[in-house]
Z-matrix of the N, CA and C atoms (Angstrom, degrees):
N
C 1 1.454
C 2 1.526 1 109.62
N 3 1.299 2 114.53 1 137.79
C 4 1.460 3 121.59 2 176.50
C 5 1.521 4 108.37 3 -107.59
N 6 1.316 5 115.94 4 135.01
C 7 1.470 6 121.34 5 -179.12
C 8 1.524 7 109.02 6 -101.25
N 9 1.330 8 115.85 7 129.43
C 10 1.457 9 122.28 8 177.54
C 11 1.516 10 109.79 9 -121.57
N 12 1.324 11 115.16 10 148.14
C 13 1.455 12 121.65 11 170.77
C 14 1.525 13 106.94 12 -119.30
N 15 1.327 14 115.93 13 123.21
C 16 1.456 15 121.96 14 -179.00
C 17 1.524 16 107.87 15 -112.73
N 18 1.316 17 116.12 16 125.86
C 19 1.459 18 121.99 17 175.19
C 20 1.512 19 107.29 18 -119.05
N 21 1.329 20 115.56 19 130.29
C 22 1.457 21 117.73 20 174.96
C 23 1.513 22 110.62 21 -136.25
N 24 1.343 23 114.69 22 156.72
C 25 1.461 24 121.95 23 -177.00
C 26 1.523 25 108.15 24 -113.75
N 27 1.323 26 115.10 25 124.31
C 28 1.463 27 122.87 26 -179.66
C 29 1.530 28 107.99 27 -99.68
N 30 1.331 29 116.18 28 146.60
C 31 1.462 30 120.66 29 176.54
C 32 1.528 31 109.93 30 -54.80
N 33 1.331 32 118.17 31 137.81
C 34 1.467 33 120.45 32 -176.01
C 35 1.526 34 114.21 33 -74.05
N 36 1.319 35 118.13 34 -19.13
C 37 1.464 36 120.01 35 -177.43
C 38 1.527 37 113.90 36 -94.05
N 39 1.319 38 116.82 37 11.41
C 40 1.461 39 120.98 38 179.03
C 41 1.535 40 109.53 39 -72.61
N 42 1.320 41 116.39 40 143.43
C 43 1.460 42 120.36 41 177.74
C 44 1.528 43 109.43 42 -70.22
N 45 1.327 44 116.24 43 154.34
C 46 1.469 45 121.61 44 -176.36
C 47 1.537 46 111.58 45 -59.56
N 48 1.335 47 117.70 46 -42.76
C 49 1.466 48 120.83 47 178.96
C 50 1.524 49 111.76 48 -64.07
N 51 1.312 50 116.52 49 -41.22
C 52 1.461 51 121.10 50 179.19
C 53 1.526 52 110.72 51 -66.92
N 54 1.327 53 116.56 52 -36.92
C 55 1.470 54 120.89 53 177.81
C 56 1.526 55 110.25 54 -64.34
N 57 1.330 56 116.78 55 -45.12
C 58 1.463 57 120.62 56 178.89
C 59 1.523 58 110.78 57 -62.34
N 60 1.327 59 117.08 58 -41.40
C 61 1.466 60 121.53 59 178.04
C 62 1.521 61 110.95 60 -62.14
N 63 1.333 62 116.92 61 -42.57
C 64 1.461 63 121.51 62 179.47
C 65 1.527 64 110.89 63 -63.02
N 66 1.323 65 116.92 64 -46.24
C 67 1.464 66 121.35 65 -179.99
C 68 1.529 67 110.41 66 -63.04
N 69 1.331 68 117.14 67 -45.70
C 70 1.466 69 120.82 68 178.43
C 71 1.523 70 111.39 69 -61.85
N 72 1.334 71 116.30 70 -38.12
C 73 1.469 72 120.55 71 -179.90
C 74 1.524 73 110.97 72 -62.28
N 75 1.327 74 117.11 73 -46.72
C 76 1.461 75 119.57 74 -177.98
C 77 1.533 76 112.33 75 -72.50
N 78 1.325 77 117.73 76 -33.24
C 79 1.472 78 119.80 77 173.41
C 80 1.522 79 109.79 78 -62.67
N 81 1.341 80 116.89 79 -41.52
C 82 1.469 81 121.92 80 -179.40
C 83 1.525 82 110.65 81 -67.33
N 84 1.328 83 118.09 82 -39.00
C 85 1.467 84 121.33 83 177.83
C 86 1.521 85 109.85 84 -58.68
N 87 1.325 86 116.68 85 -44.46
C 88 1.463 87 120.28 86 179.50
C 89 1.528 88 110.92 87 -64.33
N 90 1.331 89 116.96 88 -46.72
C 91 1.470 90 121.34 89 -178.78
C 92 1.527 91 111.81 90 -64.43
N 93 1.329 92 116.86 91 -42.83
C 94 1.465 93 121.47 92 -178.33
C 95 1.523 94 112.39 93 -65.85
N 96 1.313 95 117.21 94 -23.02
C 97 1.463 96 121.13 95 179.06
C 98 1.523 97 112.85 96 -99.67
N 99 1.334 98 116.53 97 16.83
C 100 1.460 99 120.85 98 170.35
C 101 1.511 100 116.86 99 96.25
N 102 1.312 101 118.51 100 7.24
C 103 1.465 102 120.37 101 179.56
C 104 1.529 103 110.01 102 -90.62
N 105 1.319 104 115.13 103 152.58
C 106 1.462 105 122.48 104 176.08
C 107 1.528 106 107.46 105 -104.11
N 108 1.340 107 116.40 106 109.48
C 109 1.467 108 121.11 107 -179.39
C 110 1.528 109 108.44 108 -80.94
N 111 1.329 110 116.46 109 112.88
C 112 1.464 111 121.87 110 -179.27
C 113 1.520 112 110.25 111 -76.04
N 114 1.331 113 116.27 112 -50.13
C 115 1.460 114 119.88 113 174.02
C 116 1.524 115 109.70 114 -155.16
N 117 1.320 116 114.11 115 154.60
C 118 1.457 117 122.48 116 -178.47
C 119 1.522 118 105.72 117 -142.41
N 120 1.332 119 116.43 118 111.89
C 121 1.462 120 118.19 119 -173.51
C 122 1.524 121 111.70 120 -145.30
N 123 1.341 122 114.22 121 148.78
C 124 1.456 123 120.52 122 173.33
C 125 1.518 124 108.33 123 -71.71
N 126 1.309 125 115.54 124 140.22
C 127 1.446 126 119.61 125 174.10
C 128 1.518 127 106.98 126 -90.61
N 129 1.316 128 117.87 127 -74.37
C 130 1.461 129 122.08 128 174.43
C 131 1.514 130 108.95 129 -177.75
N 132 1.328 131 115.54 130 169.33
C 133 1.461 132 120.79 131 173.31
C 134 1.522 133 106.53 132 -82.82
N 135 1.338 134 115.86 133 127.27
C 136 1.458 135 120.53 134 -177.09
C 137 1.518 136 110.57 135 -131.30
N 138 1.300 137 114.41 136 154.42
C 139 1.465 138 120.90 137 173.04
C 140 1.523 139 107.55 138 -74.82
N 141 1.316 140 116.43 139 134.21
C 142 1.457 141 121.91 140 -179.73
C 143 1.529 142 110.08 141 -80.82
N 144 1.307 143 116.94 142 151.04
C 145 1.465 144 121.30 143 178.77
C 146 1.532 145 110.48 144 -67.05
N 147 1.312 146 116.68 145 -29.89
C 148 1.457 147 122.30 146 176.80
C 149 1.525 148 108.27 147 -148.03
N 150 1.311 149 117.31 148 156.86
C 151 1.458 150 121.30 149 -178.60
C 152 1.519 151 111.00 150 -65.55
N 153 1.335 152 115.19 151 138.52
C 154 1.454 153 122.15 152 173.05
C 155 1.523 154 105.92 153 -124.02
N 156 1.323 155 117.08 154 117.76
C 157 1.474 156 122.52 155 179.48
C 158 1.536 157 111.12 156 52.76
N 159 1.305 158 116.59 157 41.95
C 160 1.475 159 124.06 158 179.19
C 161 1.530 160 114.02 159 68.78
N 162 1.305 161 118.27 160 17.55
C 163 1.470 162 122.37 161 175.67
C 164 1.517 163 109.20 162 -106.44
N 165 1.331 164 115.61 163 136.26
C 166 1.460 165 121.44 164 178.08
C 167 1.519 166 111.87 165 -101.85
N 168 1.351 167 116.99 166 -11.15
C 169 1.462 168 122.76 167 178.06
C 170 1.520 169 109.33 168 -131.53
N 171 1.326 170 115.16 169 162.80
C 172 1.450 171 120.65 170 176.40
C 173 1.516 172 110.25 171 -155.92
N 174 1.332 173 116.08 172 156.46
C 175 1.464 174 122.40 173 177.49
C 176 1.526 175 107.51 174 -96.57
N 177 1.310 176 116.16 175 116.51
C 178 1.459 177 121.27 176 -179.08
C 179 1.524 178 110.32 177 -86.12
N 180 1.340 179 116.55 178 138.07
C 181 1.459 180 122.19 179 177.75
C 182 1.527 181 107.34 180 -134.29
N 183 1.341 182 116.27 181 138.69
C 184 1.467 183 121.85 182 -176.58
C 185 1.526 184 109.66 183 -122.90
N 186 1.344 185 115.83 184 135.16
C 187 1.466 186 122.00 185 176.19
C 188 1.528 187 107.29 186 -126.42
N 189 1.331 188 116.39 187 133.00
C 190 1.462 189 122.18 188 171.50
C 191 1.523 190 107.81 189 -106.97
N 192 1.330 191 116.06 190 130.22
C 193 1.458 192 122.10 191 -171.33
C 194 1.523 193 110.42 192 -135.34
N 195 1.328 194 116.22 193 142.02
C 196 1.461 195 122.59 194 168.36
C 197 1.519 196 108.15 195 -114.83
N 198 1.335 197 116.91 196 137.69
C 199 1.460 198 120.32 197 178.30
C 200 1.519 199 110.38 198 -155.40
N 201 1.331 200 115.46 199 151.01
C 202 1.464 201 121.71 200 174.39
C 203 1.518 202 111.23 201 -93.32
N 204 1.322 203 115.93 202 -19.43
C 205 1.454 204 122.36 203 -173.88
C 206 1.527 205 109.23 204 -125.57
N 207 1.306 206 116.93 205 140.21
C 208 1.469 207 120.44 206 -179.08
C 209 1.523 208 113.58 207 -80.25
N 210 1.321 209 118.59 208 1.89
C 211 1.468 210 121.49 209 -177.78
C 212 1.524 211 111.04 210 -59.50
N 213 1.317 212 117.90 211 -41.95
C 214 1.467 213 121.26 212 -179.18
C 215 1.526 214 110.59 213 -65.02
N 216 1.304 215 117.11 214 -43.53
C 217 1.465 216 122.02 215 -179.99
C 218 1.524 217 110.33 216 -65.81
N 219 1.326 218 116.41 217 -43.05
C 220 1.467 219 120.39 218 179.77
C 221 1.525 220 111.70 219 -64.48
N 222 1.334 221 117.30 220 -39.75
C 223 1.462 222 120.76 221 178.99
C 224 1.530 223 110.81 222 -67.82
N 225 1.336 224 116.85 223 -41.68
C 226 1.472 225 120.78 224 175.81
C 227 1.525 226 109.52 225 -58.30
N 228 1.318 227 116.69 226 -48.00
C 229 1.463 228 122.30 227 -178.64
C 230 1.529 229 110.91 228 -60.28
N 231 1.319 230 117.07 229 -45.51
C 232 1.466 231 121.70 230 -178.12
C 233 1.530 232 111.16 231 -62.25
N 234 1.334 233 116.64 232 -47.98
C 235 1.467 234 120.47 233 -176.33
C 236 1.529 235 113.00 234 -72.85
N 237 1.323 236 116.63 235 -34.11
C 238 1.464 237 118.76 236 -178.78
C 239 1.529 238 112.06 237 -70.64
N 240 1.317 239 117.44 238 -24.69
C 241 1.464 240 120.72 239 178.32
C 242 1.524 241 112.10 240 -69.14
N 243 1.338 242 117.47 241 -24.75
C 244 1.462 243 120.10 242 -176.96
C 245 1.527 244 112.98 243 -107.45
N 246 1.325 245 117.70 244 3.70
C 247 1.464 246 121.63 245 -179.77
C 248 1.526 247 109.71 246 -85.83
N 249 1.325 248 116.73 247 121.41
C 250 1.465 249 121.57 248 -177.91
C 251 1.522 250 113.48 249 -68.72
N 252 1.335 251 118.29 250 -22.99
C 253 1.468 252 121.47 251 -178.63
C 254 1.525 253 112.97 252 -83.56
N 255 1.327 254 117.20 253 -8.76
C 256 1.458 255 121.36 254 -179.33
C 257 1.532 256 108.53 255 -106.52
N 258 1.330 257 115.75 256 120.58
C 259 1.459 258 120.02 257 -178.18
C 260 1.524 259 112.24 258 -78.86
N 261 1.324 260 117.26 259 -45.93
C 262 1.465 261 123.03 260 -179.69
C 263 1.529 262 108.97 261 -151.69
N 264 1.336 263 115.03 262 159.36
C 265 1.460 264 119.80 263 171.44
C 266 1.522 265 108.73 264 -146.63
N 267 1.319 266 114.42 265 156.81
C 268 1.464 267 121.38 266 -179.98
C 269 1.528 268 108.10 267 -143.45
N 270 1.317 269 116.22 268 130.69
C 271 1.462 270 122.42 269 179.52
C 272 1.521 271 107.82 270 -115.69
N 273 1.324 272 115.54 271 123.89
C 274 1.465 273 121.33 272 -177.90
C 275 1.523 274 108.93 273 -119.70
N 276 1.327 275 116.25 274 129.97
C 277 1.463 276 121.56 275 173.81
C 278 1.512 277 107.56 276 -85.84
N 279 1.338 278 116.33 277 119.59
C 280 1.471 279 121.34 278 -175.03
C 281 1.521 280 110.27 279 -93.61
N 282 1.286 281 115.84 280 140.74
C 283 1.469 282 123.41 281 175.25
C 284 1.522 283 107.75 282 -104.23
N 285 1.319 284 117.83 283 83.60
C 286 1.478 285 121.59 284 -178.03
C 287 1.499 286 111.74 285 -99.19
């Protein structure tokens, strides 16, 4: 099993219901592609070091995932690149 940590930044002006839907959608994408989601939690709204798409703040969300296959990670990466509500994402392979 390979352990990944995924951090992504959501637009700060998103409605609470839309934010929950977005988080549930990406958790489901990972699960449906064979990954085991250990935890998925909001970090906090933070000021960005530099503006991204005219936003100075963003809502950080962190997911810890275990998987044997990179299909789930690749699908998350592909879909998050085209999602307008996600400002940035970062996927880190952890050596635990």
